[in-house]
C-alpha positions, -999 to 999 in steps of 0.1 A, spaced: -26 729 -36 -28 694 -49 -63 685 -62 -68 655 -39 -58 675 -8 -82 702 -18 -110 677 -23 -102 661 11 -103 694 28 -136 703 12 -151 670 23 -138 676 59 -154 710 58 -187 696 48 -185 669 75 -179 695 101 -208 717 89 -234 690 82 -226 663 107 -216 683 138 -229 668 171 -265 678 179 -275 688 144 -296 657 137 -320 663 165 -328 698 152 -333 684 117 -357 657 128 -377 682 149 -380 705 119 -389 678 93 -413 658 115 -444 677 101 -434 667 66 -420 631 69 -432 602 91 -430 564 94 -435 546 62 -433 577 40 -412 581 9 -388 610 6 -365 622 -22 -332 639 -14 -321 656 -46 -286 668 -42 -280 647 -11 -244 657 -6 -232 639 26 -267 628 36 -276 649 67 -312 653 55 -313 617 43 -304 606 78 -330 628 93 -357 614 70 -346 579 77 -346 584 114 -382 597 111 -391 563 96 -391 572 59 -377 554 30 -353 577 12 -341 579 -24 -309 600 -23 -292 613 -54 -256 626 -55 -237 627 -88 -203 636 -74 -183 604 -71 -161 614 -41 -190 628 -22 -212 598 -30 -187 574 -16 -190 593 17 -228 594 14 -228 556 11 -206 552 41 -227 576 62 -262 565 53 -262 543 22 -259 510 40 -294 513 55 -320 491 38 -343 522 39 -319 543 18 -313 540 -20 -283 560 -32 -282 569 -68 -255 584 -90 -276 606 -112 -282 643 -112 -318 654 -118 -331 677 -146 -358 683 -171 -350 653 -193 -332 620 -191 -297 621 -206 -263 635 -195 -250 669 -185 -217 686 -175 -213 691 -137 -190 719 -126 -170 708 -96 -157 728 -67 -130 708 -48 -128 731 -18 -165 736 -15 -181 704 -30 -215 715 -18 -214 742 -45 -209 719 -75 -236 727 -101 -251 719 -134 -262 755 -139 -240 767 -167 -239 804 -156 -230 798 -120 -192 794 -123 -189 826 -144 -214 849 -127 -224 839 -91 -195 857 -74 -205 889 -90 -242 884 -82 -237 874 -46 -205 885 -27 -209 857 -2 -197 833 -29 -166 852 -40 -144 826 -24 -159 797 -44 -138 783 -73 -151 758 -98 -119 740 -109 -130 708 -126 -160 692 -144 -173 658 -154 -202 644 -174 -229 628 -152 -261 609 -160 -293 628 -156 -328 615 -146 -360 633 -139 -384 635 -110 -411 619 -131 -388 589 -138 -380 585 -101 -417 587 -93 -425 560 -119 -399 538 -103 -404 545 -66 -438 561 -62 -449 597 -53 -429 610 -23 -444 627 7 -415 652 7 -388 661 -18 -358 682 -9 -341 699 -39 -307 716 -33 -288 717 -66 -271 750 -67 -290 770 -93 -305 741 -111 -338 738 -91 -361 751 -119 -346 725 -143 -354 698 -118 -390 709 -114 -393 711 -152 -390 673 -151 -420 670 -127 -456 666 -139 -471 654 -106 -479 676 -76 -458 664 -46 -474 671 -12 -444 691 1 -411 702 -13 -381 725 -5 -359 743 -31 -328 762 -23 -327 799 -31 -295 821 -35 -297 858 -35 -285 871 -69 -302 842 -87 -338 847 -75 -351 844 -110 -345 807 -106 -366 806 -74 -394 825 -89 -394 801 -118 -397 773 -93 -427 790 -76 -444 795 -110 -439 758 -119 -453 747 -86 -483 770 -90 -489 753 -124 -488 719 -107 -511 724 -78 -525 747 -51 -494 754 -30 -486 777 -2 -451 788 7 -427 796 35 -390 802 38 -360 793 60 -330 815 61 -296 798 57 -294 767 79 -319 779 105 -347 756 117 -376 780 117 -398 797 91 -397 834 85 -435 837 86 -459 825 113 -484 816 85 -479 800 51 -479 825 22 -496 826 -12 -472 825 -42 -474 862 -49 -466 870 -12 -436 847 -14 -423 863 -45 -428 897 -30 -407 887 1 -380 873 -21 -378 905 -41 -379 928 -11 -368 910 20 -337 891 13 -310 918 14 -295 905 47 -298 869 36 -274 851 13 -293 819 8 -319 795 22 -347 773 13 -383 779 1 -407 754 13 -439 746 -5 -468 724 6 -502 716 -10 -530 734 8 -547 710 31 -580 711 11 -560 705 -21 -540 674 -12 -566 654 8 -569 629 -20 -533 628 -31 -517 594 -37 -481 590 -27 -455 565 -16 -464 566 20 -478 538 41 -513 553 41 -514 556 3 
């Protein structure tokens, strides 16, 4: 299949998944406890901006980063014209510089900076056997610390970067009030590294969402060791999802951030 046709079909697929009617209402309801009017949110790996749109509709200012040029053009069309959204072309990692981004035309949401993903993910997680990385490009890389220096400390940070989440958190030295990081079964060592990094930054508690669901697996927030135990023993029927972390209420009372009350 011609590369441009493959890319177009991949973008259409993402539009159907992430911008289907009714999805935004559920996203806003889910994120309302994390993001409110006047807050600052970071969307790291924004893709087509469904989370950016939800944060914006909740009244937040959003910094959305998407390094794939074709995807970013759609991101700008869909959400980037708002004065409350800043779209940036960088990827995010542990240090400012450049990196090689592996691209998947048919599934652009799977493009990744993680060097081992293209060669090993399908063997480690059968759900991804149909994904093919068929191109690459060099992209600029910034860090969370650099973004915080420019924009302020966000109230919430979403990180969905296909196996590169721990590298993103390696470039963070400030505890953020609440975050989410994607997990993928078969690469849970990345997620455990994220939890360890957050533990080093602050007193966090954790919960988890399976796939694209809008509810947490646990009725209470878990300590880091409990979250790791669940990941190691409870994910056999789950292919991927997101781990959420928030500073314990008694730990973040004095936190300064980029919100209107800061």
